N, C-alpha and C positions, 0 to 999 in steps of 0.2 A: 289563635291568640287574639281574640277580638278586643281585649282590653288595651292593646297597643294602638289600635286604629285611631282612637280619639286623640291620643298623644300626638300622633303624626299629623292629624288634622289641625290641631292647635298650632303646632310648630309651623305648618305651611301658611296658616291664615293670619296668625297674630303674633306669635312669639318672635319670629324673625323681624317683623316690623318694630316690635318693642325693643329688641336688643340693639338693632341698628339705630333706632332713635336715641337710645341711651348713650350711644357712642358719640353722637353729634351734639347732644344737649349739654351745655356746661353744667358742672356740678352746682354752681352757685344758683342756678335756676330751679333746682329741685326743692321747691317750696311746698310740695304736697304733704310732707311730714315735717313737723316743727323741730323734732330732735335729730335731724339728719346728721348734725355734727357729732352726735354721740355714737353714731355707728362706727365700728372699727374700720380702719382703712381697707383691710383685705376684703370686707364684705360690702363696701359702699356701692361699687359698680353693679353687683348682683341685685342688691335691694332696689337701686334706682331703676334697673331694667324692668323689674317686676311691678314696681309702683307705676312706671310709665305705661305698662301694658294693662293696668287695672287689675292685676292679679292680687296684690296686697295693698293695704291702705292703713292709715293711722286710726287711733281710737277716737272717741268722741271729742277729745281735746286736740286731735290732730297729731298725736305722738305715735311713733312706730314702736317705741319701747324695745330696742334691739336686744337687750340682755335678758328680757323676760323669756320664759320657756314657751314652747309651742304646745298647745293642747291638741288632742286628737280631733276635736271639732274644728279648730283653726286650720289644721293640716287638711281636713276634708274640704273646707271652704277654698283653700288655695288650689287643690287639685281640680275642684269643680270649675272654678273660674278659668284656670290655665288650660284645661283640656276641653272646655265647653261641654261638660258632662250634663246629662239630663236624668232626672229621677225616673225610675221605672217601677211605679207602685209605691206602697207604703212600707215602713219599717216597723218591726215588732219589738223594738227594744224598750223596756219599761222606763229607761232613763233618757229617752229621746221623745219629747212631747211635740205634737203638732203645734205649729205656731212659733216654736223656738227658732231663733235666727239661723241655726245650723241644721234644722230638720231636713230641708231639701238637699243640702250638700251631703249629709251623711247618707241619705237615701240614694243619691247618685253614685257615690264611691263604692257603696256596698253592692249596688246593682251591677257595677262594672268590674267587680272583683278586686278593687284596689285595697279596700279595707274590709275587715270582718270584725265582729264583736269580740269582746274579751270573754264572753260566754254566750250561751244561746239567747239570753234575755237582756244582756247588758252590753252597751257600747262604751261606756265610760267617757263621755264627751269632754269632760273637764280634766281628764287625766293627762299629765304631761307626756309628750312623745319622747322616747329615748332615742339615742343615736343609732342603736341597733335596729329599732323599729322603723326609723326613717330610712335606713339602708334597705330594709325589706320591702317597704312599699314603693320605693323608687325603682329598685331592681325589677320587681314584678310588673309595675305599671308600664315601664318602658322597655321591658324585654331585654335588659342588659345581659351581656355574656362575658365570659372570661373569669380568670381566677388568679389571685396574687397570694404570696406567702405572707401571713400575718406575723411571722416571726420577727419582722423588722420593728415591731412595736413593743415597747417595754411592758405593756399590760395585756399582751395577747392571751395570757392564761385566764384572764377574767371574762373572755368572750363566751357567752352561753352557747351550748351546742346548736340550738335551733337557729342562732344568728350567724354562725361561722361562715356558711356558704354565701350569705347575702353580703356580709362585710368583705369577704374575699373578692366578690364581683365588684362591689362599689369601689374598693381600693384599686383593683385592676383597671377600672375605667377613669380613675382620678376624681371620682365624685366625692369620696371621703379621703382626706389626706393626713389626718391626725394633727396634733399640736405639740410643739416642743416646749419642754420645761426642764431647766437644769441639765441641758444637754441630752435629754431623753425625749423621744417622740412617743406619744401615747394616743390611743384611739378613744379612750373614755367611753367604751361601748354601752355602759349601763347608765350613764349620766343623761339627764334630760337635755334635749337639744334646744338652743336658744333660737329666738326669732331670726336674728341676723344669720346664724349658721344654717338654719333651714332654708332661708332664701338663697344662701350661697350654694348649697348642695343641689337645690332644685334648679337653679340657673345653670350649674355645671351639667346637670343631666340633660337639660334642653339643648345645650350646645352639641351633645353627642348625637342627637336625632337629626337625620338627613331630611331636607326638604325634597320630596319627590317632584321631578319635573312633570310638566304636562305631557301626556302621551299624544302624539300627532297621528301615528298610523299603527295599525295592527294587520299583519300579513302572514299567511301560512306559506312557508317556504317549501315544505314537502310534507309527507305523511306524518312525520313526527317532529316537525320543527315549526315554531311560530316566532316571528320577530316583532317586538314592540319598540317603536322609535319615539324618543322623547325630544323635546326642544333643546334640552341641555344635557351635558354629560352626566352619566350615572356613576357615582363613586362607591356607593355601598348597596349592592343589589340585595344583600341579606336583609336589609331593613324594609324591603318592599314585599307586600303580601299580595301575590297574584293568585287569581282563581279563574278557571274556565269551567263554565257550567257543563256537566256531563262528560268531562275529559280530565284525566289525571295529568298533573304537571309533575314530571320526574326531576326536573332540574331547571334552574334559572341562572344565567351567567351573562356578564357584559361581553359583547362582541369584541374580539381583540382588535379588529381593524376599524371599529367605530364605537367609541364609548357612549354614544347617544343611543345605542341599540342594545336592548336586552333580548337574549335568545332563550326561548322557553322550549325545553325538550319535553314532548308529550307522549302519551300512549298513542297507539295507532288511531288516526282520525277516520271518521266515516266520510267518504267522498260526498261532496256537495251539501253536507249538513252544516247548518249555520250555528256557530258557537259564539258565546258572549264572554268577553274577557273583562274582569274587574280587578281593580287595584285598591287595596285598603277598603273594600266594600263598595266601591263606586265603579260603575261601568265606564270603561275607557275605549271600547271598540268591539267590533265583530269581525268574523272571518268565516269563510266556507272551507270545510274540510277538503283536503287534497288526497287523491288516490295514491296508493303506494306505488313507488317507481320500480318497475321491473327492468333490470339491466338487459341490454341487447347482447352484451358480450362481457366476458371476464378473462383477464390475463394476469400473469405475474409481472410485477414491476421490473423494468429493465431486463426482461427476458430471463429472470432468475429462476429458471425451471430446474436447475441443478445446483444444490448447495452442499458443500463439504463441511463437516463439523467433527468435533471430538466429543466423546461421551463425557457427560457432566457439564458441558457448556450449553449456553442458550442459543437457540436458532430462531431467527426472526424471518417470517415470510410475509410478503406484502402482495396483496391482490388488487388489481386495478379494474374498476367497473366502467363500462360504457353505457350511456343512457341516451334515450331519444333527445333530439335537439330541443333546447328550451327547458328541460327538466333538470332539477338539482341533483348533483352527485353526492351530496352530503347526507350523512346519517342513514345510509342504506345498510341494513344488517347483512353480513357475509358470514357464512358457515365455513369453518376449516375442519375437514375430516382427515385425521392422521391415522394411518394404519401401517403395519409392518409386514415384511415378507420373510422375516427370520424364522423359518420353520413353523410359521403360523403360531409363534410362541407369544400369545396374547397375555399370558400371565406375567412374563417379564417385561414385555413391551405392549401394554394394553392400547386398544384403540382410544384415541383422544378426539373429542368433538368440542370445538370451541366456537365462539362467535365474537365478531368485532364489527363496529360500524365504520363506515367510510368517513374520511375527512372531506374538506371542501373540494379537494382534487379527485375525489372518488377512490381513494386508496384506503384499504382496510389492512391493519397490521396485527399480526398474531405471533406470540412468542411461546416456545415450549422447550422442554429439556428431556433428553434420554440419558440413561446411565449404563445401558447395555444394548445400545441400538446397533443395527446393521444397515438396512436400507428402509427408509420410510417413504410411503406414498402420501402426498398431501393434496387432497381435492379441495378446491375453493369454489364456492357457488353462492349466489344470492340466496339468503335464507328463504326456503319455500319454493325455490326455482332451481332444483338440482339438475334439470335438463341441460342448462348452460353452465358448464364447469370447466375449470382448468386444472391440470394435474402437474405437480412438481415432484421431485425426489430429493430426499436428504440422505447423504451418505455419511455414516458415522465412523467407519473404519477404513484402513488402508488408503490414506489420502494420496493423491498425486499432486505434484507441484512443479512449477517451472520458474526458473530464475535467470537473470541475465548474467552471462559470462562476459560478453561484450557489453559494456555499460552504455555505450552511446546508442541512441534511438534514431539518429539521422546519420546515414552513411553515404559514402560515395557510391556511384553506380559500380556494380560488380564486386564491391567489398563483401565481407562475410559477417553476418550477425550470428553469434554463437549463444545458444541457450543451454541450460542444464535441466533435464527432466529428471525428477525423482519420484519413485513409486515402489511398487512391490518387486522384489528381486526376480530376475529371470522371467519377467512377464512382457507381453507385447502391448504397446499402446499405439494409438493412431493420431495423426495430425491433419487438421483441416486449416484452411485460411478463412477467417471469419468473413472477410470481404468477398469470398467466393461461395458463400452459402446462400442458397435460395435466391439467386439472381439470374438474369438472362445472360447468355454468353457475351453479349456486347458490353455488359457492365462488369464482367469478371476481370481479375488481375492475372494476366498471363505472362508477365515479364519477371515474375519472382518464382523461385523454386527452392526445394529442399535438396541439399547435397549429402551424399554418403549413405542414404537409405533408399529403399525401393518405394516408388509410388505406383500403386496398382490402379488400373481401370476397373470400374465396377459395372456390372450389368444392371438391368432394371430391378432385379431382386436384391441388389447390394452385394452379390457374389463377385469374387475376383475373376477377371476375364483377361488377364494379361498385363504385362508391365507397361505403364504409361510412358510414352516417349517424351512427354512435355516436362515431367518432373515437378509439376505444381498440382496441389490438390484442389478439387472444386466439386460443387454439386449445383448444377445449373437447373433452372426451372424447366428447361427443355428435355431434361432426362439424363444428360451426361454426368458421370460421376468419376472421381478419382480420389484416392486417399493414400497418404504416406504412412508406411508401417515402420515402427521403431521398436527395437528389442532392447529392453533394459538389461544391464549386466548383473553380475552376482551381487553387486552392492545396490541394485535397484536404481542405477543411474545410466544416463546416456546424454551425449552432447548432440544437440540439434543445430545444424548449420543451415542458415537461410541466406540466399544471395538474390540479387535482382538488379534491374535497370529501370529507372523512372517508375518506381512502384512503391506502394505502401501496403503492408500486410500485417495481420495479427494472428499468430499461430494459436490454435485451439487444440489442446491435447485431451483425448478422451479414451475411455475404455469401451471395449465391445464385449457384450455378455458372452461368456464362454471362452474368450481369447485370453486366458490367464496362464496357460501352461508354458508360455515362452516360445513354443513352436508355432510359427505362422499357420493359421488355419486356411485351408483352401477349398473346403467343401461348401456347404450351403449356408454358412454364417453370413448374416447381413452386416457388412462393415460400414454402412452408411452412417453419417453423423445423426445423432438423436439429441435434441435439446435437453432431454431429461437424463442423458447418460452422465456418469461420473466424469467430470471434466475440469479443466483449469485453463485460463486464458493467459497467454504471455503478453509482454509489452509490444506495442505496435512499433514496427521498424519501417523507416522510410529510406529508400534508395533514390538519390537524385543527382542532377548534374552539378549542383552547387558544390564547390570544393570544400569539403569539411575534413579532408586529410591534408597532412603536411608532407611534402616530398623534397628531399635534398639529394644532391648528387655530388660526390667527392671523387676526384681523380687522384690516384695514388702513384707514387714513383715519379719518374722523370718523363717530361713531355717528349723527349727524343727517345723513342723506343726501338727495340730490335725488330727486324722483319721476321716473319714466320718462316721456319725451315720445314717443319713437319708437324704432326699432331702431338709430338712430345716436346719439341723445341718450338713452342708457339710464339715466343717473343711477346711483343705488344705491351699494353698497359692496363692495369686493373682500375676498375671504377666500382664504387659502392653507392648504391641508391638506398635510401632509408625512407620508409613510409610510416607515419605515425598519425594517430587520431588527434582531434582538436585538444584532447586532454593530455596529449603527450605519450599515449600508450602505443606500444608497437602494434601495427596493423598486420597481424599474422595471416599468411596465406593469400595475400593480395596479388593478383596477376599484374605483372609489369611488362611493358613492351618497349622495344628500342626502335628508333627511326634514324636513318641517315639520308640526307638529300645530296644531290650532286653539286650543290653550290658550296657546301662546307666540307664535303668528303669527295675525294677522287678515287679512282681505281675501285669502284664499287664491286666490280666482278670478282676481285680477289680478296675482298673484305670477308673476314670470318669472326664469329663471336664464340667464346668458350665460357661455360658456367664455372661456378666455384669449385667443382670437382674436376675441372680440366676437360670436360666433355663438350664437344662442339654443339652449339645450338643450331639445329638443322631446320627448324620451322621458320623458313625464310620466304617472304613474298615481296613482290615489287608492284607498286602502284604509281604509274607515271614516272617521275624522277626521284621517287623515294623508295628505299629498301627497308622492309620491316623485319624484325626478329621477335618472336614470341615463344612462350614456354617457360619463362622465368617467373618464379613465385617467391614472395618474401618469406623468410624463415621466422623462427620464434622471436627474433629480435627486430622483426620488421625490415630486415635487410635483404638486398639482392646484390651479390657480387658477380661481376662478369669481366672478361678480358677482351679488349678490342685489338684485333690483329690484322696484318696485311702482309702478303708475301712480296709485294712490290716495293723496291727501294724508292724513296722520294714520294711515297704515298702519304696522305694525311686523312684524318677522320675526326668528325665532331659528333658524338652521340647525343641524341635527345631521348631521355627516358620519359615515358608517359603512362598514365593509367587511362585505359580506353573507356572513359565515362562521359564523353562529350556527345555531340549531336550526330556524329557520323561514325557508327560502330565499324571497327576494322581498320580505320585510317586515323591519322593524327589530324585533329582540328583544334581551333582556338579554344573550344570549351573543355578540352581534355586537361587534366592536371598534368603538368609537364615541367621538366627542367632540362636545360641545355648544358652539357658538360664541356670541360676544357678540350681544346684541340690536341691531338697526338700526331707526331710526325714519325715516320718509319724510315730506318736506314740500316745498312749492313753492319754487323757487329765488328768492332775493332778490338784488338787485344786490350786496349785501355778500358774497354767497356766491361770486361769480365769481372765478376765478383764470385764469392763462394759462400756457402752456408752449410751448417751441420743440422740435419733434421732427424728427430727421434720419433718413430712410429711403432705400432705393433706390426707383426708380420701379417696379421689378419686384415689390416686396413692401412695401406701405405700413404693414404691421402690426408689423414688426420694426425696432427702433431700431438704427441702424448709425452708427458714428463713423469707420470705416476703409473707404475706397472704393477699388476697383480702377480701372484705366484705362478699362475698358468700362462702368463704373457711372456713372449719372447720379444725383447726390444731390438729394433732394427735402427742402427745409426748409419745414415747415408751422408757422405760428404758430396755436395753437388756443385758442379760448375754452373754459374748462372750469368745471365746477361745483366745489363744495368738496372733492370727492374725485377731481378730475382727470379726470372724464369729460366728453366734448365737450358743450357747451351753448350754443345760439345766443342772440343778444341782439336785441332789437327794433330797435336802431339800428345803422347801419354802423360799422365800426371800421377806421381807417386804420393800417396797420402800416408802419413804416420799417425796412428790412433793411439794416444796415451790414455790408459784407463786407470783411474785411482779409485780404489774401493774405500769409501769413507764410512762404511757401515760395519755391522757386526756379523754378517753372513757372507759366505764366499759367492763369487760371481763366476759363471761359466761363459767363456767367450769362444765364438766360432768365427774363424776367418778363413776364407777359401776352403772350407770343408775341414779345417783343422781345429780341434777343440782343446782348450786349455783353461786354467783356473786362475783367478785373481783372489788371493786370500784377503781377509779383513785387514785394512790398513796398507795393503800392498799396492804397488804401482807396476804396471806392465805396459809395454809398447808393442803395437802390432802394425804391420805394413800391408797396404792394399793399393791396387793400381786402377786408375781410370784409364781405360784403353783409349787410343786415339779415336776421335769421332764418337765418343761416348760421353755421358754426362755425370756419372757418379760411381763412387766406390762404397762398399758397405761392409759392416761387421754386425754380428748378432750377439746379444748379451742376455743372460737369464739369471735371475736371483735364485739362490737356494733357500732363502728365508728373507726376513726383513733386513733391508740394507739400503745403501745409497751409493752413488758413483758420480764422478766428474769425468767427462770425456773431452779430450782436446785433440783436434785434428789439425795437422800441419802439412800443407801441400808443397810439392816441389815439381816445377815443370819449366820447360824452356820457352821463353817468350812471354810468359805471363807473370805479373807481380801480384800474387795472391796472399792474403793475410791468414793468420791463425784464427780458428773459430772453436767455440766450446759450448757445452751444455751440461746441466746438472739434472739428474734423474733419481727417482726412488723406486724401490721394489718392496712390495708388501707380501706377507704370507697369508694363506687362507684363500677362500673363494673370491672371485672378482666381482660378484654381484651383491655383496653385503650391503651396498649403499641403498638398494631398493629391491622391491619384488614386482613381478608382473602378474596381474590377475588372470585367472583362467577365463576363457570365453566359451561360448556355447558350441557344442558339437552335435550334429545331427546325421545319423546314418553313417558314422565314421568319417565325416568331413566337417572340419572346423572352419568357420569364417569369422572375420573381425573387421568391422568398420572403425571401431573405437577400442583402444587398448588403455587400460588403467594401470598407473604406476603408483606404488606406495613407497615413499622414501623414509629413511630412518630419522630424518630431521626436516624442518620446514625448508621448502625449496622454492626458488624463484623461477618463473616460466622462462625468463631470459637466459638461465644457466643450463638449459637442457635443449638438445636438438635431437629430433627423431627423423630418420630418413628411411624410406622404403624405395628401393631402386634408386632413382635419381630425384625423387620427389620428396620435398620436406613436408612432414605432417604438421597440421595445425595443432598447437598445444594450448590447452585451457586449464586454468587452475580450478580446483574444487571450491565451491562457494562456502563450504563449512569446514574443510580440513586442509590446512596449509601444507600438509605432507603428501597430498594426493594431486597428481596431474593426469590429464587424459589427452591422448593423441588421436586425432581424427585423420584417417587416411583417405586420400582422394580415390584410390583404387583399393577396394577391400582385400585384406589378406585371406588366402585360401590355402589350407593345408594340402600337401602333396602336389602343389603346382610350383611354377617358377616364381610366383608372387607370394612367397610364404616367409620371407625374411625382412627384418628391419634392423637398423643400427641406432644405438643410443649413445650420444656424446654427452658426458657429464663429468665434471670435476677433473678434466684433463685426461679422461680415459674414454675409450670407445668399446661398446659392448654390442655383440651381434646375437640376435635371437631368431629362432626358427619356430613357426607355428606347427604344433603336432596335431595329429588326427583327433586326439582326445580333448583338444582345446587348451592344453598347456603350452608354455613356451620354453624351448630348450636353448640354453646358451651354447653357441658354437664358436 
């Protein structure tokens, strides 16, 4: 577009000075035209600027004649002066004679392509220029771009077809704006343009043309990039006409970080060849071609060698190149070769080869989509240098995921972080710690581990070589390897429990090729971590000494407690310790220890502790003057209940409850999270200390109080003699107990007392007698519903020497099976033996974790809610259940009832 160059040259050399001068010269000084005051106000500034620049002038009488029309010859004169055009040869129009005042101007505008004749032989120099013709020559001469809707003008329909695009561009650039008459705006496209209006539209056009700054440097950045630096900022790079002799320019753009720099993207340069750069036809600098940069290495950004996606979505892969020192990373072409392994089905999933260039950081980005993909391999390499490549994989189906069940990411030492893994049902996945991958042993994290699943040692081939005693996964650069194996249940889920001390780990869950059947593979499979394996990374968890848990300790009952008589009549006082996270959530499964020192506790030798089930805590150690008890763990409510007892009268005890997360493991130190309880005093029981209570339980579990019974349940009502803190305590004389049973429901009750069976009809009231023998603690009766009904039981004692009150309770009996509230999912069975680390419960309604307790033996299981289904809970057992062994049962306490289940050889659970 050579015809634009002269216009830009004029604007740089003279038009800018003229327009600036017109802004500072008072209008009153414009004496170069005699009829200045006859010029319309809207055109005065434009006329003055062109007069000052010597572009236009008055007639022989010094008049501008603003309302006269502009002839084609006059317009040619204005263009020639404004753009400093020069004639290039003669013209052959019969109506343009040599010697005419306009001859040279017409020759110049025709030679530069601004004007053309009205025919091959005529120019029509004296013909008035129309507004449409003015739009055409301005748009073409200055290379204006853009388009506006002419529908806004009342006379748009009168625009001739040849003039439409020119007027649309002129209007879009504000060169022609129309005139308003009687509330309507018109273009008057076919009317002759006046001298003042032509001056106005010409001046407006000049204002659109940018003055190019002077180039200061020209430099080749790499094989396809040249930077041109100017003295001033460049605002309109499209108005600059760059050329490089012998080299194609593919794009020109202003550098984002420096607006004084124009970046030219070129074809590949020839190394050491000298190139000349010109702007608007004038040389502005030279540079020597730079050889293509060959990367020394290529990797995937952020180690994204494995990507999970869904069919129909876009996948973006990013490759990072490394180049020799001092060379640019920008604009290096990178090839992405995408191919599939899906039965070599290239018809459905064809090979894709794409190319992208690197940014200033050396990163090339490529995006693509599959609609029926399985696994794609993605090779990335510098174009033309395939020997150095990186390979990633994209997995389109059967995703695996990991989410936080325990929301906190910073926990106290020895607390438990629970994740939920989701994947393909009944499959095996493997867990590594990111911090333990490809590091030396001294850099590994060895104080964090996975609980509830097997961690296997691997040999040099990645084969299993025995169970790891450490419990933590690792792959050290020295060759040692271990990996944790996790079996997903029938719903494709498993809870992963991580614990640790002064450690920070990030679990990485990955699949191993071939290990999808659910049965752990022990042959020659390589279980080592592979960065291209299908995988997902969990949130990082930190275990530290900083106390991020809350610990409270509450003493229940009276401070003056009964001495311990035996393991049934334990006496003592109950304490409840509660552990919660900073967010107030119950810290389930947290180990809690007790400490007693000889300064606040005497008779340490006869001190005993009992758990919530009334079983003695036997894990007792002594360090110096402190006695420790451990083996207590928080339940689903984050609570630990224990009883402090002593057989010695006049003894006293002050418990300290602590979480062993301080600086000295195994003993109490100042850094441990701890609470000191109230002191308890022990004395022999007096008659006035006796109390009584009526306890309703099932015959299957006499430790859990139940008020709602199923049709298969037999209710046991026990009237108990108790000490001042509600603990069983025998009396030296027998006690007669009268049990009054009122049937308040619609079905009969069957009552058994001392082996005798009788019936209480609906609405009936019957009284039964039972005796607490001397030196015994309770009397009992048994009641069973024959259908849906309810009952009130009142127990009235009578004994010599004790003043005991009447006690009562209300219960219900339901018809139907006792487990309709929830179901227990089947677990995996192999070779006739079923095992379960995690058991899944599905309830009929939304359920709160705090409302359910699961116990195996004497250990409370950790319970986690499902991340997506409020009706599902999962219990994680410290010791896995195994069918056909002593460890094959657990109990569920829910809604006032206790259910007992036994794991069968086929993986089902039978209620017993």
